[in-house]
N, C-alpha and C positions, 0 to 999 in steps of 0.2 A: 847162147844160154842167158836168161835174164837174171839181172841182179836181184838179191833179196831187198825186199823194202825194210828200211829202218824207220826208229820213231823219229818224229820230226822236232822233238824238244832240243834245243842247242845242246851240243856237248854228250848227249846220249847216243851211242852207236849201237844198242840193242835193238833185234829184230822186231817189226811191227806185229802186234797182236790185235789191234782194234783201229776203227775208223770212226774219226770224229766229225760230225758235220753241224751245221748251226743254221737258224733261221732270225735274223735281227727282228722282223716284224711280229713273228710269235714269242719272242724272247725265249726260245726252246734251242738245248744243246742237245744232240743224239749221240749216243756212243753206240756202235755197233760190232760185232764180230768182223775182222778184217775183211773189208771188200774184195771180191776178186780182182777188180782193175782199179788203178789209181788214176784220179782225174779230179776235174772240178775244185770247188772250193772246200774239200775234203783234207783232213790231217790223218795221218798215221800215228798212232802210240804205241810203245811197248806196253805190256802188262802192266808193270809197276807205275807207269805215269797214267794209264787209263785209270786203274784203282785208287789213284790220288785226285782225280779230276774232280773241281768243284764248279759249278756253274757260278756265273756272277750274279750277285745281290740281285733279286728280282726276276731271274731268269729260272726255267726248269730244267733239269737235266733227266733226260730220259734214256735210262740204260736198258739198252736192248741186245746185250751180249747174251749167247747161248750160255746154258750151264757147263761147267767144265766136265769132261768126260775123261775118268782113269782109266789109263790102258794097262795098268798094272793091279793084280787082284789083289784085294785088302788082306791086310795081315791079321786082323781080328777075327776073321771069317773061320 
């Protein structure tokens, strides 16, 4: 059985929810829904750290995470 992937932030033990990749030449940071496979220069982040992520000054942040789909019916309906 495989171990769950955890957030890469030091001291955080929450489950990973997003994958962070970057390109120095393009000065771009990509944030995507958790990729199926761990590997390469990517880092996994929990939902809290992904939501708080800010690109360095002069860089672009391209947030490509999909919309959150609720599994519960709305109470206002």
